[in-house]
C-alpha positions as CSV (number, residue, x, y, z in Angstrom):
1,M,-56.4,70.2,-28.9
2,K,-56.4,67.7,-31.8
3,V,-58.6,64.7,-31.4
4,S,-58.4,61.7,-33.9
5,A,-60.8,58.8,-33.7
6,I,-60.2,55.3,-34.9
7,I,-63.3,53.3,-35.9
8,P,-62.6,49.6,-36.4
9,A,-65.2,48.1,-38.8
10,A,-63.2,45.2,-40.4
11,G,-65.1,42.3,-38.8
12,Q,-66.6,39.8,-40.9
13,G,-69.7,39.1,-38.7
14,T,-69.3,35.4,-38.4
15,R,-71.4,35.3,-35.3
16,M,-74.2,37.0,-37.0
17,G,-74.4,34.1,-39.5
18,S,-74.7,36.4,-42.5
19,S,-72.6,36.8,-45.6
20,T,-72.8,40.6,-45.2
21,P,-70.4,42.0,-42.6
22,K,-72.4,43.3,-39.6
23,Q,-71.3,46.8,-40.0
24,Y,-73.1,47.0,-43.3
25,L,-76.4,45.5,-42.1
26,L,-79.4,47.9,-42.0
27,L,-81.1,49.4,-39.0
28,K,-84.2,51.4,-40.0
29,G,-82.9,51.5,-43.6
30,Q,-79.3,52.8,-42.8
31,P,-76.2,50.8,-42.4
32,I,-75.1,50.3,-38.8
33,L,-71.9,52.1,-39.5
34,H,-73.8,55.2,-40.7
35,Y,-75.1,55.9,-37.2
36,T,-71.7,55.5,-35.7
37,L,-70.0,58.0,-38.2
38,Q,-73.0,60.3,-37.8
39,A,-72.3,60.6,-34.0
40,F,-68.6,61.4,-34.5
41,E,-69.4,63.9,-37.2
42,A,-71.8,65.6,-34.8
43,C,-69.3,65.9,-32.1
44,E,-67.3,69.1,-32.6
45,W,-64.5,67.9,-30.3
46,V,-63.4,65.4,-32.9
47,N,-61.2,66.6,-35.7
48,S,-61.0,63.4,-37.8
49,V,-62.0,59.7,-38.1
50,T,-59.8,56.9,-39.5
51,L,-62.0,54.2,-40.6
52,V,-60.7,50.7,-40.7
53,V,-62.4,48.1,-43.1
54,P,-61.7,44.9,-44.8
55,A,-59.0,45.1,-47.5
56,K,-61.5,44.0,-50.2
57,D,-63.8,46.9,-49.3
58,I,-61.4,49.9,-49.3
59,G,-62.3,51.0,-52.8
60,E,-66.0,50.9,-52.2
61,A,-65.6,52.4,-48.8
62,R,-63.9,55.5,-50.2
63,K,-67.0,56.3,-52.1
64,K,-69.7,54.8,-49.6
65,W,-68.3,56.6,-46.5
66,D,-67.5,59.8,-47.9
67,Y,-68.2,61.7,-44.8
68,K,-66.7,65.0,-44.0
69,I,-65.2,63.7,-40.8
70,V,-63.5,60.7,-42.3
71,K,-59.9,61.5,-43.2
72,N,-58.4,58.0,-43.6
73,I,-59.7,54.7,-44.7
74,V,-57.2,51.8,-44.0
75,E,-57.0,48.1,-44.2
76,G,-58.0,45.9,-41.3
77,G,-55.7,43.3,-39.8
78,K,-56.0,39.6,-38.7
79,E,-57.3,40.6,-35.2
80,R,-59.1,43.6,-34.0
81,Q,-56.0,44.9,-32.2
82,D,-54.2,44.7,-35.6
83,S,-56.9,46.7,-37.1
84,V,-56.9,49.4,-34.5
85,Y,-53.0,49.6,-34.8
86,N,-53.3,50.1,-38.5
87,G,-55.6,52.9,-37.8
88,F,-53.3,54.2,-35.1
89,K,-50.3,54.4,-37.5
90,A,-52.4,56.4,-40.0
91,I,-53.3,59.3,-37.7
92,D,-51.2,62.3,-37.3
93,A,-48.4,62.2,-34.8
94,D,-49.3,65.6,-33.3
95,T,-52.6,64.2,-32.2
96,D,-53.4,64.9,-28.5
97,I,-56.2,62.4,-27.8
98,V,-57.0,59.2,-29.6
99,I,-60.4,57.9,-29.2
100,V,-61.3,54.4,-30.3
101,H,-64.9,53.2,-30.9
102,D,-66.4,50.0,-32.3
103,G,-68.0,50.6,-35.7
104,V,-70.9,48.3,-34.6
105,R,-71.9,50.4,-31.5
106,P,-74.2,52.8,-33.4
107,F,-75.9,54.3,-30.4
108,V,-72.9,56.2,-29.1
109,T,-73.8,59.9,-28.5
110,P,-71.7,63.0,-29.2
111,D,-72.0,63.8,-25.5
112,L,-70.5,60.4,-24.5
113,I,-67.7,61.0,-27.0
114,R,-67.1,64.4,-25.5
115,R,-67.0,63.1,-21.9
116,S,-64.5,60.5,-22.9
117,I,-62.2,63.0,-24.5
118,E,-62.4,65.4,-21.3
119,A,-61.7,62.4,-19.1
120,A,-58.7,61.4,-21.2
121,Q,-57.4,65.0,-21.0
122,Q,-57.5,64.8,-17.3
123,F,-56.5,61.2,-16.5
124,G,-54.7,60.1,-19.5
125,A,-56.6,57.0,-20.3
126,V,-60.4,56.4,-19.9
127,I,-62.9,53.7,-20.9
128,T,-66.6,53.8,-20.8
129,A,-68.4,50.9,-18.9
130,I,-71.6,49.9,-17.2
131,P,-71.7,48.4,-13.7
132,V,-72.6,44.8,-13.6
133,N,-76.1,44.3,-12.0
134,D,-76.7,40.7,-12.8
135,T,-75.6,37.8,-10.5
136,I,-72.3,36.2,-12.0
137,K,-71.6,32.6,-11.7
138,Q,-68.2,30.9,-12.3
139,V,-68.4,27.4,-13.8
140,D,-65.9,24.6,-14.4
141,D,-64.9,22.9,-17.7
142,E,-68.1,20.9,-17.6
143,D,-70.4,24.0,-17.0
144,F,-71.2,23.2,-13.4
145,V,-71.3,26.2,-11.1
146,T,-68.4,26.4,-8.8
147,R,-69.2,29.8,-7.1
148,T,-71.1,33.0,-7.2
149,V,-68.7,35.9,-8.1
150,D,-69.0,39.1,-6.0
151,R,-70.1,41.7,-8.5
152,N,-69.1,44.6,-6.5
153,G,-66.5,46.5,-8.5
154,L,-67.3,44.7,-11.7
155,W,-68.1,46.6,-14.9
156,R,-69.1,45.6,-18.5
157,V,-66.6,47.5,-20.8
158,Q,-67.9,49.4,-23.8
159,T,-66.3,51.9,-26.2
160,P,-65.5,54.6,-26.8
161,Q,-62.2,54.4,-25.0
162,A,-59.9,57.5,-25.2
163,F,-56.2,58.0,-24.5
164,Q,-53.5,60.6,-24.8
165,Y,-51.5,59.8,-27.8
166,A,-48.3,59.0,-26.2
167,I,-49.9,56.6,-23.5
168,L,-51.6,54.6,-26.3
169,D,-48.4,54.6,-28.4
170,Q,-46.5,53.3,-25.4
171,A,-49.1,50.5,-24.8
172,F,-49.0,49.4,-28.4
173,Q,-45.2,49.3,-28.4
174,K,-45.3,47.1,-25.3
175,A,-47.8,44.8,-26.8
176,V,-45.7,44.4,-30.0
177,N,-42.5,43.7,-28.0
178,D,-44.5,41.2,-25.8
179,S,-46.4,39.6,-28.6
180,Y,-49.4,40.3,-26.5
181,Y,-52.9,40.4,-27.8
182,G,-55.8,41.7,-25.8
183,T,-59.5,42.1,-26.4
184,D,-59.5,45.8,-26.3
185,E,-57.2,48.8,-26.0
186,A,-57.6,49.0,-22.3
187,S,-56.2,45.5,-21.9
188,L,-53.0,46.8,-23.7
189,L,-52.6,49.5,-21.1
190,E,-53.1,47.0,-18.3
191,N,-50.4,44.9,-19.9
192,A,-48.1,48.1,-19.8
193,G,-49.0,48.8,-16.2
194,I,-50.8,52.0,-17.1
195,K,-53.8,53.3,-14.9
196,L,-57.2,53.5,-16.4
197,K,-60.1,55.7,-15.4
198,I,-63.8,54.4,-15.9
199,I,-66.7,56.7,-16.7
200,E,-70.1,55.4,-17.0
201,G,-71.5,54.6,-20.5
202,S,-75.1,53.8,-21.5
203,E,-77.2,50.7,-21.5
204,L,-78.3,51.7,-24.9
205,N,-74.7,51.7,-26.4
206,I,-75.0,48.1,-27.3
207,K,-72.6,46.3,-29.7
208,I,-74.3,44.7,-32.6
209,T,-72.8,41.2,-32.9
210,R,-75.8,38.7,-33.0
211,K,-79.1,38.5,-34.8
212,E,-81.0,39.4,-31.7
213,D,-79.0,42.6,-31.4
214,I,-80.5,43.7,-34.8
215,I,-83.9,43.4,-33.2
216,L,-82.8,45.4,-30.1
217,G,-81.3,48.1,-32.3
218,E,-84.4,48.4,-34.4
219,G,-86.4,48.7,-31.2
220,I,-84.2,51.4,-29.8
221,L,-84.6,53.5,-32.9
222,Y,-88.3,53.0,-33.3
223,S,-89.1,53.4,-29.6
224,G,-87.7,57.0,-29.4
225,M,-85.6,56.1,-26.4
226,F,-82.4,57.1,-28.2
227,D,-81.5,60.7,-28.6
228,G,-78.5,61.0,-30.7
229,D,-77.5,64.2,-29.1
230,R,-77.3,63.1,-25.6
């Protein structure tokens, strides 16, 4: 079985309020992206990683991210979906499973990557997610509460997301034909009418998008709660 991973890391980090793209910010002295790549390199199920970075960073990235697992470094697109599609076009067509993971989710583990791949083998398409435990309110245009949403069956979606190659290819082609943009690869499959399986992710598998996430990330690393192998 051939498994190719796509790691989009082409964001500019505008919500972080920093001139440094968030994937390059430091956690415990290492760039966020380092921890992500380290997890994929440690997972023996993954054959290669295609890393997607801003166009201006490609030359430097080839030197900085010279990890054994990284096969391709390609240019990002205008939207996240464009970036992942650029990565998808760069992977080998004989790939069996494609796994997509946010470059700024540094606390993914080799075990979660493996479980995603196994589930994609069985079900065709799988996403990791966490059940919603908080009370959810719907509001109107003026931010007044209109109702409480039943949280049963609601999940907070994470990455990795893993797909059989032909299924993701079909979903991308449908999105291109429809001029459809989704917030993740799972939404492309929904647009194409393809079933998705959910497996449970981890509360530690946070996405670093705001300044407070850096504090949380540092806390996770220094607390010893995070075991990169499990």
